[in-house]
Structure formats: structure tokens, C-alpha cells
C-alpha positions as CSV (number, residue, x, y, z in Angstrom):
1,M,97.1,153.7,80.6
2,S,98.3,150.1,79.9
3,E,98.3,150.8,76.2
4,V,99.7,154.4,76.3
5,L,102.6,153.9,78.7
6,P,104.5,151.3,76.6
7,Y,104.0,153.5,73.6
8,L,105.8,156.3,75.5
9,G,108.6,153.9,76.3
10,I,107.6,153.3,79.9
11,E,107.6,149.5,80.5
12,P,105.8,148.0,83.4
13,E,107.8,146.8,86.4
14,Y,106.5,143.8,88.4
15,T,107.3,142.4,91.8
16,A,108.3,138.7,92.1
17,E,104.8,138.0,93.5
18,E,103.1,139.7,90.6
19,L,105.2,137.7,88.1
20,A,104.4,134.5,89.8
21,G,100.8,134.8,88.8
22,A,101.4,136.2,85.3
23,D,100.4,134.3,82.2
24,T,103.0,133.0,79.8
25,T,103.4,130.7,76.9
26,V,104.4,127.1,77.5
27,P,107.6,126.2,75.6
28,N,107.4,123.2,73.3
29,V,109.9,120.6,74.7
30,V,108.8,117.5,72.8
31,G,111.8,115.8,71.3
32,M,114.3,117.3,73.9
33,T,116.2,115.3,76.4
34,L,114.7,115.3,79.9
35,D,117.5,117.5,81.3
36,D,117.2,120.0,78.4
37,A,113.4,120.1,78.8
38,K,113.6,120.7,82.5
39,T,116.1,123.5,82.1
40,R,114.0,125.2,79.4
41,L,110.8,124.9,81.5
42,S,112.6,126.1,84.7
43,N,114.0,129.1,82.8
44,A,110.4,130.0,81.7
45,G,109.2,129.8,85.4
46,F,107.5,126.4,85.2
47,T,107.9,123.2,87.3
48,C,107.4,119.8,85.8
49,T,106.5,116.2,86.6
50,T,107.3,113.2,84.5
51,V,105.3,110.1,83.4
52,G,107.1,107.0,82.1
53,D,110.7,106.1,81.6
54,G,113.0,107.3,78.8
55,A,115.6,109.9,77.9
56,T,113.5,111.9,75.5
57,V,110.2,113.8,76.0
58,T,107.6,112.2,73.7
59,D,104.7,114.5,74.7
60,Q,103.7,117.2,77.2
61,T,100.6,118.6,78.9
62,P,99.7,121.3,78.3
63,V,101.1,121.4,74.7
64,G,103.7,123.9,73.7
65,G,102.2,127.3,72.8
66,T,99.4,127.1,75.4
67,I,99.1,130.3,77.6
68,V,98.9,129.4,81.2
69,P,99.9,130.9,84.6
70,N,103.7,130.8,84.8
71,N,103.5,128.9,88.1
72,A,101.8,126.0,86.4
73,S,103.3,122.5,86.5
74,I,103.9,120.9,83.1
75,I,103.6,117.1,82.7
76,L,106.3,115.5,80.5
77,Y,105.8,112.1,79.0
78,L,108.9,110.0,78.6
79,G,108.3,107.0,76.3
80,A,104.8,106.7,77.7
81,E,101.7,107.5,75.7
82,K,99.7,110.5,76.8
83,P,96.4,109.4,78.1
84,D,93.4,110.6,76.2
85,T,91.0,110.1,79.1
86,P,89.1,113.3,79.8
87,C,89.3,114.9,83.2
88,T,86.2,115.8,85.2
89,V,86.1,119.5,86.4
90,P,85.6,119.6,90.2
91,N,83.3,122.2,91.8
92,V,85.7,124.7,93.5
93,V,83.1,127.5,94.3
94,G,83.4,128.3,98.0
95,K,86.9,127.0,98.3
96,S,90.0,129.0,99.2
97,A,92.6,129.7,96.5
98,S,94.9,126.9,97.8
99,E,92.0,124.4,98.1
100,A,90.7,125.2,94.6
101,N,94.2,124.9,93.1
102,K,94.7,121.5,94.9
103,A,91.4,120.2,93.7
104,L,92.0,121.3,90.1
105,T,95.6,120.0,90.0
106,N,94.5,116.7,91.4
107,A,92.0,116.5,88.6
108,G,94.8,117.0,86.0
109,L,93.8,120.7,85.3
110,I,95.5,124.1,85.7
111,M,94.0,126.9,87.7
112,R,94.1,130.6,86.6
113,A,93.1,132.8,89.5
114,S,91.5,136.1,89.0
115,G,90.1,138.7,91.5
116,A,91.2,138.9,95.1
117,T,93.3,135.8,96.1
118,T,94.6,137.2,99.4
119,S,93.0,139.3,102.1
120,S,93.7,140.2,105.7
121,S,90.2,139.1,106.6
122,G,90.9,135.5,105.5
123,N,87.5,135.3,103.9
124,V,88.6,135.0,100.2
125,H,86.8,132.2,98.4
126,A,86.0,131.1,94.9
127,I,83.0,132.9,93.6
128,T,82.7,131.4,90.1
129,Q,84.6,129.2,87.7
130,D,84.5,129.5,83.9
131,T,84.2,125.7,83.2
132,A,81.2,124.0,84.8
133,A,81.7,121.5,87.5
134,G,81.2,118.0,86.1
135,S,82.3,118.9,82.6
136,Q,84.7,116.5,80.8
137,V,87.7,118.4,79.4
138,P,91.2,117.3,78.2
139,A,94.0,117.1,80.8
140,G,95.9,120.3,81.2
141,T,92.9,122.5,80.5
142,V,93.1,125.9,82.2
143,V,90.1,126.7,84.4
144,T,89.7,130.4,85.4
145,V,88.4,130.8,89.0
146,Q,87.2,134.2,90.2
147,F,87.9,134.9,93.9
148,G,86.5,137.5,96.2
149,D,86.4,138.5,99.8
150,N,82.9,137.6,101.0
151,S,83.4,139.6,104.3
152,V,83.2,142.9,102.4
153,L,79.8,144.5,102.8
154,D,78.3,147.5,100.8
């Protein structure tokens, strides 16, 4: 259906909550002034943090063109060199969506959630992650975490 409906001219309609978790492409803002970069990222649905001082964006994480959840935070480097130190992927299996996101964000990574992230039972936890805990990856790497409600029985 997802392939047929657009062909028939019926485009999908999403709620604000659905769009908050949708994937989108990070705009390239390297070379822009800080204000212009913030505006462009904000218009695309991203938040950003800055590292260093300066008026011009010299680098960004993740790089422009990367596909990430559109609620990701982009790191803008202003006159500071982007560190090339790899990040260690934390183990988020068993954590709630907010706990997993916090752990990955604190490690310099971006979380893409899949599966059930909310439930009335309150028992939704990470079941798997696509990048092994302890792996060394570049900052800004997207880690996909599968969530499920472990209170559901067959």
C-alpha cells in the first residue's frame, strides 16, 4: 500500500508526533554563519549545540547528507577542530527509550528508535541494538535500538 497510494496521488498524512520520529537528511551548514546554520537546521526540525568560538561553522556532526531521526541534535564546530576520537557504544538493552537515548547522546551518538516506544503498561524496554556495546564508532553515528513491551505474553 505504501508504494501504491502515492502512485495514485494519495500522499501520506502524519501527525506531529509521527513526524517527530521520522528520518530526514541533515542539511550541510559548513561555511554558514552560526545564525544562518541554526535557522536552516531549525527549519529542518533539528536542534543544535556548538563547540568552540567563531562566527562561521567549520564542521558539523553528523555531516551533511546523513539520514538521521529529525529530532536529532546536530553539533556545530565554530573555529574548533572536530575531534577524531571514536565513541564507545554503551549497552542500552533493557533501558527505557528515554534512558537509552540519554546514554547514547552522552556517548556522542544518535539513537534511531524502532518498534514500540510507548505503552500503557510502562514496560517498554530496549530489546536489541544494531551496533554492539563496546564498539568504537565515529561521533554522530546513528545506533538503531529496537524496543518492545515485555509485559505482552503469547
